[in-house]
VOPAGU-2260 file (C-alpha; in pm, 1 decimal, decimal comma):
REM VOPAGU-2260
SITE   aa  ch    i         X         Y         Z
SITE  MET   A    0   -1274,8    3887,5    3796,2
SITE  ILE   A    1   -1085,6    3587,3    3925,0
SITE  SER   A    2    -772,0    3701,2    4107,5
SITE  ARG   A    3    -594,9    3365,3    4136,6
SITE  VAL   A    4    -460,1    3371,3    3780,0
SITE  LEU   A    5     -99,9    3251,1    3756,2
SITE  CYS   A    6     145,4    3290,1    3471,6
SITE  THR   A    7     176,7    2964,0    3279,4
SITE  LEU   A    8     506,2    2846,0    3140,4
SITE  ALA   A    9     321,2    2705,2    2841,4
SITE  VAL   A   10     309,6    3026,5    2641,5
SITE  LEU   A   11     419,1    3068,7    2280,4
SITE  HIS   A   12     493,1    3406,9    2122,3
SITE  VAL   A   13     410,9    3588,3    2451,3
SITE  VAL   A   14     651,8    3789,4    2667,7
SITE  ALA   A   15     688,0    3696,8    3034,3
SITE  CYS   A   16     446,9    3845,1    3288,6
SITE  SER   A   17     551,3    4188,8    3408,4
SITE  ASP   A   18     339,3    4159,5    3723,1
SITE  SER   A   19     374,7    3830,7    3906,9
SITE  ASN   A   20      95,4    3922,6    4146,9
SITE  GLY   A   21    -185,0    3938,9    3893,3
SITE  PRO   A   22    -309,8    3864,3    3544,7
SITE  ARG   A   23    -149,5    4006,0    3234,6
SITE  GLN   A   24    -282,0    4162,4    2919,9
SITE  GLY   A   25    -410,7    3908,0    2667,1
SITE  LEU   A   26    -467,5    3536,7    2727,4
SITE  ASN   A   27    -466,5    3383,9    3075,5
SITE  ILE   A   28    -550,8    3029,5    3183,1
SITE  ILE   A   29    -802,0    3032,7    3469,1
SITE  SER   A   30    -849,1    2657,5    3519,5
SITE  GLY   A   31    -819,2    2316,6    3353,9
SITE  ASP   A   32    -446,1    2314,4    3278,5
SITE  ASN   A   33    -208,0    2026,7    3366,7
SITE  GLN   A   34    -478,2    1767,7    3433,8
SITE  VAL   A   35    -392,9    1396,9    3449,2
SITE  ASP   A   36    -630,0    1109,3    3371,7
SITE  THR   A   37    -656,5     784,5    3174,2
SITE  VAL   A   38    -743,1     729,2    2810,8
SITE  ASN   A   39   -1102,2     800,2    2703,9
SITE  SER   A   40   -1163,0    1018,1    3010,8
SITE  TYR   A   41   -1398,3    1316,1    3022,1
SITE  LEU   A   42   -1224,6    1574,2    3240,1
SITE  SER   A   43   -1441,5    1717,7    3515,8
SITE  ILE   A   44   -1264,7    2055,8    3517,6
SITE  PRO   A   45   -1321,8    2262,8    3201,9
SITE  LEU   A   46   -1044,8    2457,4    3036,3
SITE  ILE   A   47   -1124,9    2824,6    3108,7
SITE  ILE   A   48    -926,0    3113,5    2967,8
SITE  GLN   A   49    -965,7    3486,2    3017,9
SITE  VAL   A   50    -877,7    3768,3    2778,9
SITE  LEU   A   51    -778,9    4105,2    2928,4
SITE  ASN   A   52    -733,6    4433,2    2745,6
SITE  SER   A   53    -443,6    4674,7    2788,5
SITE  ASP   A   54    -601,3    4802,4    3111,9
SITE  ARG   A   55    -624,6    4443,4    3236,3
SITE  GLN   A   56   -1001,0    4457,6    3216,1
SITE  PRO   A   57   -1216,1    4177,1    3073,4
SITE  ASN   A   58   -1237,0    4176,6    2695,9
SITE  ALA   A   59   -1590,9    4060,7    2620,6
SITE  GLN   A   60   -1722,5    3920,9    2289,6
SITE  HIS   A   61   -1369,1    3833,5    2184,4
SITE  PRO   A   62   -1314,3    3531,0    1949,1
SITE  VAL   A   63   -1082,7    3263,0    2088,0
SITE  ARG   A   64    -984,6    2946,0    1902,9
SITE  PHE   A   65    -923,9    2620,2    2093,6
SITE  GLY   A   66    -743,2    2357,3    1886,0
SITE  SER   A   67    -578,6    2017,4    1927,7
SITE  PRO   A   68    -479,1    1790,5    1636,2
SITE  GLY   A   69    -353,3    1515,7    1866,1
SITE  ALA   A   70    -484,5    1298,4    2148,8
SITE  VAL   A   71    -726,8    1552,8    2298,0
SITE  LEU   A   72   -1083,1    1631,2    2187,4
SITE  ILE   A   73   -1271,8    1949,7    2262,3
SITE  SER   A   74   -1642,1    2009,6    2331,2
SITE  PRO   A   75   -1840,8    2329,2    2386,9
SITE  THR   A   76   -1974,8    2353,3    2740,6
SITE  TRP   A   77   -2329,1    2376,7    2605,7
SITE  ASP   A   78   -2302,6    2041,0    2417,7
SITE  PRO   A   79   -2062,5    1784,3    2570,0
SITE  SER   A   80   -2162,1    1529,0    2305,1
SITE  TYR   A   81   -2008,4    1737,5    2024,8
SITE  LEU   A   82   -1642,2    1638,8    2000,7
SITE  THR   A   83   -1400,7    1814,2    1768,5
SITE  ASN   A   84   -1034,9    1901,1    1716,3
SITE  GLY   A   85   -1101,2    2273,1    1695,4
SITE  ILE   A   86   -1367,8    2520,4    1801,7
SITE  THR   A   87   -1403,1    2898,8    1830,3
SITE  GLU   A   88   -1575,1    3048,5    2137,5
SITE  MET   A   89   -1663,8    3408,8    2222,1
SITE  THR   A   90   -1564,2    3545,7    2563,0
SITE  ASP   A   91   -1843,3    3639,1    2804,8
SITE  ALA   A   92   -1884,8    3959,0    3008,2
SITE  ASN   A   93   -1594,3    3849,2    3231,1
SITE  GLY   A   94   -1371,8    3800,6    2926,5
SITE  GLU   A   95   -1383,0    3424,5    2980,2
SITE  ALA   A   96   -1430,1    3135,4    2737,7
SITE  ALA   A   97   -1451,0    2770,0    2835,0
SITE  VAL   A   98   -1443,9    2428,1    2668,9
SITE  LEU   A   99   -1466,8    2069,6    2791,3
SITE  ILE   A  100   -1183,5    1823,5    2736,0
SITE  ARG   A  101   -1193,4    1454,4    2651,4
SITE  PHE   A  102    -891,0    1231,3    2606,8
SITE  LYS   A  103    -865,0     998,5    2307,9
SITE  GLN   A  104    -718,3     649,1    2317,9
SITE  TYR   A  105    -350,8     744,9    2304,2
SITE  ALA   A  106    -139,2     764,8    2616,8
SITE  GLY   A  107     121,9    1036,1    2645,7
SITE  ARG   A  108     151,8    1411,9    2674,2
SITE  ASP   A  109     -62,7    1645,4    2466,2
SITE  ASP   A  110    -190,9    2000,4    2465,2
SITE  VAL   A  111    -467,7    2235,5    2361,7
SITE  ASN   A  112    -353,4    2543,6    2174,3
SITE  VAL   A  113    -555,8    2857,5    2248,2
SITE  VAL   A  114    -531,8    3148,3    2001,3
SITE  ASP   A  115    -662,4    3501,1    2038,5
SITE  GLN   A  116    -801,1    3545,1    1688,7
SITE  THR   A  117    -762,8    3921,9    1702,7
SITE  SER   A  118    -402,7    3951,7    1817,7
SITE  ASN   A  119    -285,7    3598,0    1721,4
SITE  GLN   A  120    -143,5    3558,7    2071,4
SITE  GLU   A  121    -113,4    3191,3    2169,9
SITE  ILE   A  122    -111,4    2996,0    2493,1
SITE  ARG   A  123    -112,8    2621,5    2558,9
SITE  ALA   A  124    -273,1    2402,4    2821,2
SITE  TYR   A  125     -99,2    2070,1    2876,4
SITE  TYR   A  126    -240,9    1729,7    2970,4
SITE  THR   A  127    -102,7    1391,5    3071,8
SITE  ILE   A  128    -289,1    1088,9    2936,9
SITE  LEU   A  129    -227,1     762,6    3122,2
SITE  PRO   A  130    -280,9     409,9    2985,3
SITE  GLY   A  131    -602,1     232,0    3074,0
SITE  VAL   A  132    -640,7     -85,7    3275,9
SITE  ARG   A  133    -434,5    -391,6    3188,2
SITE  ALA   A  134    -593,9    -563,9    2888,8
SITE  GLY   A  135    -336,8    -762,4    2694,1
SITE  VAL   A  136      16,5    -845,8    2592,5
SITE  ARG   A  137     176,0    -744,3    2264,1
SITE  ALA   A  138     480,1    -913,6    2115,0
SITE  GLU   A  139     698,8    -795,6    1829,1
SITE  PRO   A  140     797,7    -836,5    1555,9
SITE  ARG   A  141     440,1    -906,5    1445,6
SITE  ASP   A  142     562,5   -1070,6    1127,4
SITE  THR   A  143     906,8   -1111,1     980,6
SITE  THR   A  144    1109,1   -1315,4     733,5
SITE  LEU   A  145    1404,7   -1538,7     818,7
SITE  SER   A  146    1630,3   -1788,0     650,6
SITE  VAL   A  147    1703,3   -2120,8     818,9
SITE  GLY   A  148    1938,1   -2052,9    1109,7
SITE  GLY   A  149    1830,8   -1691,2    1135,1
SITE  ARG   A  150    1727,2   -1544,7    1469,5
SITE  MET   A  151    1478,3   -1284,8    1583,0
SITE  ARG   A  152    1467,9   -1096,2    1910,4
SITE  LEU   A  153    1124,3   -1105,1    2073,5
SITE  ARG   A  154    1004,7    -788,0    2243,9
SITE  SER   A  155     690,3    -790,6    2457,3
SITE  ILE   A  156     490,8    -539,3    2658,9
SITE  ILE   A  157     174,1    -526,6    2866,6
SITE  THR   A  158     -88,1    -296,6    2714,0
SITE  ASP   A  159    -427,0    -146,8    2778,0
SITE  ALA   A  160    -717,7    -212,4    2542,6
SITE  TYR   A  161    -577,3      36,6    2291,2
SITE  GLY   A  162    -221,8     -94,0    2276,0
SITE  ASN   A  163     -67,8     166,7    2506,3
SITE  ARG   A  164     229,0      40,0    2703,4
SITE  ARG   A  165     172,2       0,0    3075,3
SITE  ALA   A  166     432,3      39,6    3348,3
SITE  ASP   A  167     382,0    -317,4    3474,3
SITE  THR   A  168     559,8    -435,9    3158,4
SITE  ASP   A  169     883,6    -406,8    3355,3
SITE  THR   A  170     769,0    -652,8    3622,7
SITE  ALA   A  171     584,9    -906,7    3405,4
SITE  THR   A  172     728,1   -1249,3    3326,0
SITE  PHE   A  173     687,2   -1338,3    2958,7
SITE  THR   A  174     669,3   -1701,1    2849,5
SITE  TYR   A  175     738,3   -1794,1    2484,8
SITE  THR   A  176     619,9   -2114,7    2317,3
SITE  SER   A  177     679,3   -2233,3    1960,2
SITE  LEU   A  178     376,2   -2394,5    1796,5
SITE  ASN   A  179     555,0   -2575,2    1513,3
SITE  GLY   A  180     893,4   -2686,7    1389,6
SITE  ALA   A  181     972,0   -2382,7    1177,5
SITE  LEU   A  182    1077,7   -2177,4    1483,2
SITE  SER   A  183    1234,5   -2278,9    1812,3
SITE  VAL   A  184    1263,2   -2068,6    2126,8
SITE  SER   A  185    1638,8   -2061,6    2175,5
SITE  ALA   A  186    1654,5   -1811,4    2464,6
SITE  PRO   A  187    1402,1   -1638,9    2697,0
SITE  ASP   A  188    1349,0   -1364,9    2438,0
SITE  GLN   A  189    1482,4   -1517,3    2116,7
SITE  ALA   A  190    1356,6   -1751,5    1843,2
SITE  THR   A  191    1564,8   -1933,4    1583,2
SITE  ALA   A  192    1444,8   -2047,3    1240,4
SITE  THR   A  193    1489,5   -2422,3    1215,4
SITE  ALA   A  194    1304,1   -2526,3     897,8
SITE  VAL   A  195    1133,0   -2374,9     595,0
SITE  GLY   A  196     772,0   -2298,0     684,0
SITE  ARG   A  197     541,8   -2053,7     857,5
SITE  GLY   A  198     665,5   -2030,4    1216,5
SITE  VAL   A  199     440,2   -1931,9    1506,0
SITE  VAL   A  200     544,0   -1836,5    1860,8
SITE  THR   A  201     302,0   -1744,1    2138,0
SITE  VAL   A  202     385,1   -1513,9    2427,2
SITE  SER   A  203     198,9   -1530,6    2759,2
SITE  ALA   A  204     205,1   -1298,3    3059,4
SITE  LEU   A  205     -35,1   -1205,8    3340,1
SITE  GLY   A  206    -310,4   -1418,9    3190,6
SITE  PHE   A  207    -284,3   -1265,2    2842,0
SITE  ARG   A  208    -151,2   -1410,0    2518,3
SITE  ASP   A  209     -25,4   -1288,3    2181,2
SITE  THR   A  210     123,9   -1444,5    1869,0
SITE  VAL   A  211     418,0   -1357,9    1644,8
SITE  ARG   A  212     483,8   -1514,8    1307,5
SITE  ALA   A  213     779,1   -1556,9    1076,8
SITE  SER   A  214     813,9   -1695,5     727,7
SITE  VAL   A  215    1121,3   -1917,6     719,6
SITE  VAL   A  216    1222,1   -1911,4     354,9
SITE  PRO   A  217    1453,2   -2105,0     124,3
SITE  THR   A  218    1766,2   -1938,3      -6,4
SITE  GLY   A  219    1726,1   -1716,9    -308,3
SITE  ARG   A  220    1764,3   -1365,9    -441,0
SITE  ILE   A  221    1484,9   -1171,4    -606,1
SITE  ALA   A  222    1417,3    -836,7    -769,4
SITE  ALA   A  223    1091,2    -647,0    -786,2
SITE  GLN   A  224     953,3    -308,4    -871,5
SITE  ALA   A  225     895,3     -56,6    -594,8
SITE  PHE   A  226     527,9      28,7    -613,0
SITE  SER   A  227     569,3     393,7    -509,6
SITE  ALA   A  228     900,0     476,9    -679,9
SITE  THR   A  229    1082,6     432,9   -1008,0
SITE  ALA   A  230    1324,1     175,1    -878,7
SITE  ILE   A  231    1403,6    -193,8    -890,3
SITE  VAL   A  232    1480,0    -340,1    -549,4
SITE  ALA   A  233    1694,7    -653,1    -522,2
SITE  MET   A  234    1727,4    -853,6    -201,6
SITE  ASN   A  235    1770,0   -1199,4     -58,3
SITE  LEU   A  236    1442,7   -1366,8      33,7
SITE  ASP   A  237    1505,6   -1303,5     402,7
SITE  GLY   A  238    1540,6    -929,9     337,8
SITE  SER   A  239    1917,1    -911,2     363,0
SITE  SER   A  240    2160,6    -751,7     116,8
SITE  VAL   A  241    1917,4    -498,0     -25,0
SITE  ASP   A  242    2015,9    -304,2    -339,3
SITE  SER   A  243    1816,5     -44,3    -529,3
SITE  ILE   A  244    1853,9      55,4    -893,6
SITE  THR   A  245    1682,1     364,0   -1031,5
SITE  SER   A  246    1466,5     250,3   -1318,3
SITE  PRO   A  247    1194,7     386,3   -1547,3
SITE  VAL   A  248    1009,8      55,5   -1532,4
SITE  ARG   A  249     635,1      67,7   -1482,7
SITE  GLY   A  250     529,3    -246,1   -1666,7
SITE  SER   A  251     641,7    -606,2   -1683,7
SITE  MET   A  252    1002,5    -706,7   -1624,1
SITE  ASP   A  253    1226,8   -1009,6   -1672,7
SITE  TRP   A  254    1582,8   -1105,7   -1578,9
SITE  SER   A  255    1846,1   -1303,7   -1767,3
SITE  SER   A  256    2084,1   -1496,7   -1543,7
SITE  VAL   A  257    2303,9   -1545,6   -1852,4
SITE  ASN   A  258    2327,9   -1180,9   -1959,9
SITE  HIS   A  259    2287,0   -1040,5   -1605,9
SITE  THR   A  260    2044,6    -782,2   -1738,5
SITE  PHE   A  261    1683,3    -682,1   -1692,9
SITE  VAL   A  262    1442,4    -620,7   -1977,3
SITE  MET   A  263    1123,4    -421,3   -1922,1
SITE  ASP   A  264     846,1    -241,5   -2103,6
SITE  VAL   A  265     838,0     131,8   -2041,6
SITE  ASP   A  266     556,5     380,6   -2092,6
SITE  GLY   A  267     559,3     650,5   -2349,4
SITE  PRO   A  268     445,4     475,0   -2582,9
SITE  GLU   A  269     542,5     128,6   -2464,2
SITE  TYR   A  270     888,1      19,1   -2570,5
SITE  LEU   A  271    1148,0    -233,9   -2452,0
SITE  LEU   A  272    1444,1    -125,1   -2243,7
SITE  GLU   A  273    1734,8    -343,1   -2131,1
SITE  MET   A  274    1923,4    -246,4   -1815,5
SITE  ASP   A  275    2224,0    -385,3   -1633,3
SITE  THR   A  276    2269,7    -393,9   -1256,2
SITE  LEU   A  277    2443,0     -55,6   -1259,2
SITE  GLY   A  278    2142,3     113,5   -1416,2
SITE  HIS   A  279    2286,5     148,9   -1766,8
SITE  THR   A  280    2008,3     119,0   -2024,2
SITE  HIS   A  281    1954,9      91,1   -2397,7
SITE  ARG   A  282    1645,7      65,4   -2609,8
SITE  VAL   A  283    1612,2    -285,8   -2752,5
SITE  VAL   A  284    1387,1    -233,5   -3056,3
SITE  THR   A  285    1488,4      55,9   -3279,2
SITE  ASN   A  286    1311,9     -63,2   -3595,4
SITE  ALA   A  287    1044,7     192,8   -3694,2
SITE  LEU   A  288     818,4     -97,7   -3793,0
SITE  MET   A  289     721,7    -150,9   -3428,8
SITE  ARG   A  290     472,9      88,3   -3269,2
SITE  SER   A  291     445,5     -61,6   -2919,6
SITE  GLU   A  292     605,7    -343,8   -2722,1
SITE  PHE   A  293     488,2    -524,1   -2409,4
SITE  TYR   A  294     560,6    -825,5   -2184,6
SITE  PRO   A  295     927,7    -901,3   -2264,0
SITE  ARG   A  296    1064,8   -1244,7   -2175,0
SITE  TYR   A  297    1418,7   -1376,4   -2219,5
SITE  SER   A  298    1487,9   -1715,5   -2365,0
SITE  SER   A  299    1664,5   -1939,3   -2113,9
SITE  ASN   A  300    2001,0   -1894,4   -2290,5
SITE  GLY   A  301    1957,9   -1515,4   -2312,7
SITE  SER   A  302    1988,3   -1508,9   -2692,1
SITE  TYR   A  303    1635,8   -1381,4   -2761,1
SITE  ILE   A  304    1380,3   -1151,3   -2607,1
SITE  TYR   A  305    1022,0   -1252,4   -2687,1
SITE  PHE   A  306     757,1    -983,3   -2656,4
SITE  THR   A  307     407,1    -870,2   -2751,5
SITE  GLY   A  308     430,3    -621,3   -3036,4
SITE  ASN   A  309     212,4    -404,7   -3257,2
SITE  ASP   A  310     352,8    -324,3   -3600,5
SITE  SER   A  311     262,6     -46,2   -3842,7
SITE  LEU   A  312     208,4    -279,5   -4141,1
SITE  SER   A  313     -55,6    -515,7   -4006,8
SITE  THR   A  314    -159,8    -278,7   -3722,7
SITE  CYS   A  315    -216,7    -598,1   -3521,7
SITE  TYR   A  316     -73,7    -732,8   -3199,3
SITE  GLY   A  317     120,6   -1056,9   -3208,5
SITE  VAL   A  318     430,3   -1229,8   -3073,6
SITE  TRP   A  319     773,5   -1108,8   -3182,0
SITE  ARG   A  320    1131,1   -1180,1   -3089,4
SITE  ILE   A  321    1462,4    -998,2   -3116,6
SITE  HIS   A  322    1822,3   -1037,1   -3000,7
SITE  PRO   A  323    1911,0    -818,1   -2700,4
SITE  ASP   A  324    2139,9    -611,3   -2923,3
SITE  GLY   A  325    1844,3    -520,6   -3146,5
SITE  ALA   A  326    1926,8    -757,1   -3433,9
SITE  ALA   A  327    1709,4   -1016,3   -3608,5
SITE  LEU   A  328    1363,8    -875,1   -3536,4
SITE  GLU   A  329    1102,0   -1125,1   -3650,3
SITE  GLN   A  330     737,9   -1210,2   -3596,8
SITE  VAL   A  331     667,5   -1543,4   -3430,3
SITE  VAL   A  332     288,2   -1542,3   -3401,9
SITE  ALA   A  333      64,1   -1327,6   -3621,8
SITE  ASP   A  334    -299,7   -1270,1   -3537,9
SITE  THR   A  335    -587,2   -1045,9   -3644,0
SITE  LEU   A  336    -786,4   -1034,1   -3320,6
SITE  HIS   A  337    -666,8    -692,8   -3198,5
SITE  CYS   A  338    -595,3    -470,2   -3496,8
SITE  GLY   A  339    -657,4    -121,9   -3631,5
SITE  PRO   A  340    -482,5     209,2   -3694,7
SITE  GLN   A  341    -522,8     315,2   -3329,5
SITE  SER   A  342    -484,1     -25,5   -3164,6
SITE  TYR   A  343    -127,3      43,4   -3054,5
SITE  ILE   A  344    -249,3     325,5   -2827,7
SITE  PHE   A  345    -415,9      75,8   -2597,1
SITE  GLY   A  346    -280,2    -232,6   -2425,9
SITE  PRO   A  347    -306,1    -562,8   -2612,6
SITE  SER   A  348    -615,4    -777,8   -2559,1
SITE  PRO   A  349    -546,6   -1065,8   -2549,0
SITE  SER   A  350    -204,1    -990,0   -2408,7
SITE  TYR   A  351       3,2   -1236,3   -2618,0
SITE  ALA   A  352     231,8   -1257,7   -2313,9
SITE  THR   A  353     480,5   -1538,3   -2369,4
SITE  SER   A  354     705,9   -1788,1   -2197,9
SITE  LEU   A  355     963,1   -2009,1   -2366,5
SITE  SER   A  356    1011,2   -2370,0   -2257,5
SITE  PRO   A  357    1344,1   -2436,5   -2078,5
SITE  ASP   A  358    1478,1   -2625,2   -2382,7
SITE  GLY   A  359    1378,7   -2342,1   -2616,9
SITE  VAL   A  360    1165,6   -2571,0   -2834,7
SITE  HIS   A  361     816,3   -2451,2   -2742,9
SITE  LEU   A  362     652,1   -2117,7   -2674,2
SITE  ALA   A  363     349,9   -2072,5   -2447,8
SITE  TYR   A  364     148,1   -1759,2   -2513,2
SITE  ALA   A  365    -187,2   -1602,3   -2422,7
SITE  ALA   A  366    -424,9   -1554,1   -2715,9
SITE  ARG   A  367    -794,3   -1646,9   -2725,8
SITE  THR   A  368    -685,3   -1943,7   -2516,1
SITE  LEU   A  369    -346,4   -2039,2   -2380,3
SITE  ARG   A  370    -152,0   -2193,9   -2662,9
SITE  VAL   A  371     176,7   -2380,2   -2713,4
SITE  ARG   A  372     369,4   -2336,5   -3037,1
SITE  THR   A  373     653,6   -2553,7   -3162,2
SITE  LEU   A  374     896,0   -2292,9   -3294,7
SITE  ALA   A  375    1070,6   -2510,7   -3552,6
SITE  THR   A  376     750,9   -2621,0   -3728,2
SITE  GLY   A  377     496,0   -2354,1   -3637,5
SITE  ALA   A  378     260,6   -2623,8   -3507,0
SITE  ASP   A  379      22,1   -2458,0   -3265,4
SITE  THR   A  380    -193,8   -2627,8   -3000,7
SITE  SER   A  381    -454,0   -2483,8   -2763,1
SITE  LEU   A  382    -439,7   -2592,5   -2400,2
SITE  GLY   A  383    -814,8   -2540,2   -2379,3
SITE  VAL   A  384    -801,7   -2284,3   -2097,9
SITE  VAL   A  385    -829,1   -1907,1   -2088,6
SITE  GLY   A  386    -569,0   -1715,8   -1891,8
SITE  ASP   A  387    -288,7   -1463,9   -1897,8
SITE  VAL   A  388      89,3   -1426,0   -1846,7
SITE  PRO   A  389     186,5   -1794,7   -1879,8
SITE  ARG   A  390     512,7   -1889,8   -1710,6
SITE  TRP   A  391     687,0   -2215,8   -1798,3
SITE  SER   A  392     848,2   -2380,3   -1496,2
SITE  PRO   A  393    1229,1   -2419,0   -1508,3
SITE  THR   A  394    1185,5   -2795,8   -1496,3
SITE  GLY   A  395     947,5   -2790,2   -1792,4
SITE  THR   A  396     683,1   -2975,9   -1591,5
SITE  TRP   A  397     424,8   -2702,3   -1549,6
SITE  ILE   A  398     290,7   -2391,0   -1711,8
SITE  ALA   A  399     157,3   -2151,1   -1451,1
SITE  TYR   A  400     -79,4   -1871,7   -1550,1
SITE  ASP   A  401    -318,4   -1618,2   -1405,5
SITE  SER   A  402    -694,7   -1659,8   -1435,8
SITE  LEU   A  403    -875,3   -1354,9   -1295,7
SITE  GLY   A  404    -658,1   -1348,8    -986,6
SITE  THR   A  405    -620,8   -1724,0    -939,3
SITE  LEU   A  406    -279,2   -1875,7   -1003,4
SITE  MET   A  407    -337,2   -2189,8   -1207,1
SITE  LEU   A  408    -118,0   -2482,8   -1311,3
SITE  ILE   A  409    -139,2   -2698,5   -1619,9
SITE  HIS   A  410      99,2   -2947,0   -1779,0
SITE  PRO   A  411     226,8   -2855,2   -2126,0
SITE  ASP   A  412      16,3   -3138,4   -2273,0
SITE  GLY   A  413    -301,8   -2989,2   -2122,3
SITE  THR   A  414    -338,3   -3235,6   -1835,5
SITE  GLY   A  415    -320,0   -3181,7   -1459,9
SITE  HIS   A  416    -515,9   -2856,1   -1466,8
SITE  GLN   A  417    -551,7   -2719,9   -1111,1
SITE  ALA   A  418    -574,1   -2404,9    -900,5
SITE  LEU   A  419    -278,8   -2319,9    -679,1
SITE  VAL   A  420    -363,1   -1982,9    -518,0
SITE  ASP   A  421    -693,3   -1797,1    -521,9
SITE  ARG   A  422    -635,6   -1432,2    -437,6
SITE  GLY   A  423   -1012,1   -1384,4    -422,0
SITE  ASP   A  424   -1122,4   -1023,4    -395,3
SITE  VAL   A  425    -783,9    -902,2    -268,5
SITE  TRP   A  426    -666,7    -604,7    -471,9
SITE  TYR   A  427    -322,2    -650,7    -626,5
SITE  PRO   A  428    -124,2    -422,2    -859,9
SITE  SER   A  429     -80,6    -669,0   -1147,7
SITE  ASN   A  430    -101,5   -1038,1   -1229,7
SITE  LEU   A  431     272,0   -1100,5   -1282,3
SITE  PHE   A  432     458,5   -1369,7   -1088,4
SITE  ALA   A  433     784,2   -1566,6   -1110,2
SITE  TRP   A  434     915,2   -1922,1   -1069,7
SITE  SER   A  435    1207,2   -2008,3    -845,6
SITE  PRO   A  436    1506,1   -2149,3   -1040,5
SITE  ASP   A  437    1440,9   -2498,4    -898,1
SITE  GLY   A  438    1073,9   -2492,9    -998,4
SITE  GLN   A  439     952,0   -2558,1    -644,0
SITE  TRP   A  440     812,0   -2212,6    -564,5
SITE  LEU   A  441     610,4   -1934,3    -722,6
SITE  LEU   A  442     649,7   -1575,4    -609,0
SITE  TYR   A  443     344,6   -1352,2    -648,2
SITE  HIS   A  444     210,8   -1038,3    -484,9
SITE  THR   A  445     -95,1    -938,7    -288,8
SITE  SER   A  446    -208,8    -583,0    -224,3
SITE  ASP   A  447      95,3    -490,3     -15,9
SITE  ARG   A  448     367,6    -758,3     -28,7
SITE  LEU   A  449     514,2   -1057,1    -209,7
SITE  VAL   A  450     421,0   -1412,4    -113,4
SITE  LEU   A  451     596,7   -1742,5    -177,5
SITE  VAL   A  452     380,9   -2045,9    -250,5
SITE  GLN   A  453     520,2   -2397,5    -260,1
SITE  VAL   A  454     389,7   -2574,1    -569,3
SITE  ALA   A  455     390,4   -2925,3    -423,0
SITE  THR   A  456     203,6   -2841,3    -100,1
SITE  GLY   A  457      35,5   -2502,9    -143,4
SITE  LEU   A  458     224,4   -2367,5     159,8
SITE  GLN   A  459     221,6   -1988,2     151,2
SITE  LEU   A  460     494,3   -1773,2     305,2
SITE  PRO   A  461     417,7   -1398,9     316,1
SITE  LEU   A  462     736,1   -1192,0     295,4
SITE  ALA   A  463     704,3    -901,6     537,1
SITE  VAL   A  464    1035,3    -762,2     409,4
SITE  THR   A  465     881,1    -701,1      65,4
SITE  ILE   A  466     602,9    -460,0     162,6
SITE  GLY   A  467     562,9    -209,2    -121,0
SITE  LEU   A  468     712,0    -435,2    -390,5
SITE  MET   A  469     540,0    -581,4    -695,9
SITE  ASP   A  470     604,1    -767,7   -1023,8
SITE  PRO   A  471     886,6    -990,4    -898,8
SITE  THR   A  472    1152,8   -1180,3   -1088,1
SITE  TRP   A  473    1393,8   -1436,3    -950,0
SITE  LEU   A  474    1764,6   -1355,8    -978,6
SITE  ARG   A  475    1907,4   -1680,1    -841,6
C-alpha cells in the first residue's frame, strides 16, 4: 500500500476526505496528476489510481474506466502503441490500475475522467498542454469581403506546427505588405479596400509568413436561399445590412425589382408561390389544369411569370406564363418529349427553364437544345448547344447557361460561344445563378459559398460572407 496518497481537489460527486493523513474509501490518485508538457508528448509518469473498500483496504479485480474526449489520449501500460479516448482496466492485488497518457496536438488544459464502474464514483486528473516549438505565423481574417473604402483589422499570432498560439506572439513585430492594388496597408494592423478585385496582404514575423485575402466587391444587394434552413437571406455584397425572411422555398427563385416580390417553386407537389419582403405569400397558379410548376422567372416589367409546367390535359411539360395575380394562364411552348400520366411526379427533363429578353420580345428556354422563341410570331430557333437554366443578360448581349457545371456564354444569335467558369468536380447544390443589373457580373455558388465572376475578364471574387447560401438572385 502506498501511504503518500493525497486528497485531490479534482473530485466530482465525492465528499471531502475525512482523514487528511491517509487515503479514503473509493478512488484515489497515486501518481500522474497535474503533469505539464508540450503537444504530442508521451508522459513518462503513468496515471495510477487506487480503489479502497470501506475498510480502506485494496479492492482488487475492480473495473475502472479511464476516459477523455478532448486533447488527451490513453494507452494501456501493456501496449503503449494503442491510443484511445476511453479504456477500462481492472485493479491489481494492490487495488491499483494504471494507464499511459499522450497529449494530442491541442494546447490548453484537459483532464482524464476516472470512474469506478461499480459505485459510479468519479475523480479527475488534470493536465496542462503547452504549445510546441515556434513554427509559423497566422493572420486573420483568412478571407473576407469588403466594398471599396472598407477596412479590415488584421490580427496575427505566432504558432506552433499545429496552429496553437505561442506566448512570443506578444513580443513579435508583424510586417504587413499588400501584393496588389485591391488592398492597401493603411495602418500597422489595418488594410483598406481601394479597388474592386481580389486583394492579398502578406504578414511576416520572426522569419515566417502568412497570407490573408479579401474580395473587394462592387456595390449591390443580393438574396439567396439558406442551405440549412427555410429562409431567404438578403444582404449587401460586402455582407452588411443582413435581413432574413422565413420562407418555404426549396427550389428555384426569382425577384422582381418592379413588384418587389419573390417568386419560387415549392415542394409538395411543386407549385409557384409569390412572397413579399415581409414574408406574406400567396399561391400564384390556382387553376386545377396545372399539376406541377417549376423554374419561375419574372418578365422584366413584372407583368408575367414564366415557368415550366405540367398540365393534366396533355400530361406533358412545357413553358407557361401567368400574371402574378393568377390571371391569364396560357401555354407558350408545348412539347411532347416528357409526357405521361405520372410525369408530373418527377422533375422535368429537359427542364424548360426560361429567361425573357430585357425587351420582352424573345424567350430563351432549355429543351432538347437551348432555343430562342419570338413571342409575337412563335418563330423558334435552336442555338445549337445543350444546356440548362438560361439567363438573358440585362443588356441583352449574352445568354448565360449551365452545361454540366460549366457556366457558358452565347450571344442570342448563336455566335460567341465560350466557357466562363468551369466548376470542375466541385460539388454544388444546384446550377442556378444570377446576373448583376448592369450585366457585368454573374453570381453563382460553389459547394459552400457564392462567387462573383466578372464577365469581361473572368475575375472571380469568392464571397466569404455568403457561406451556407445558394441559388442567388440580385435585388439591386
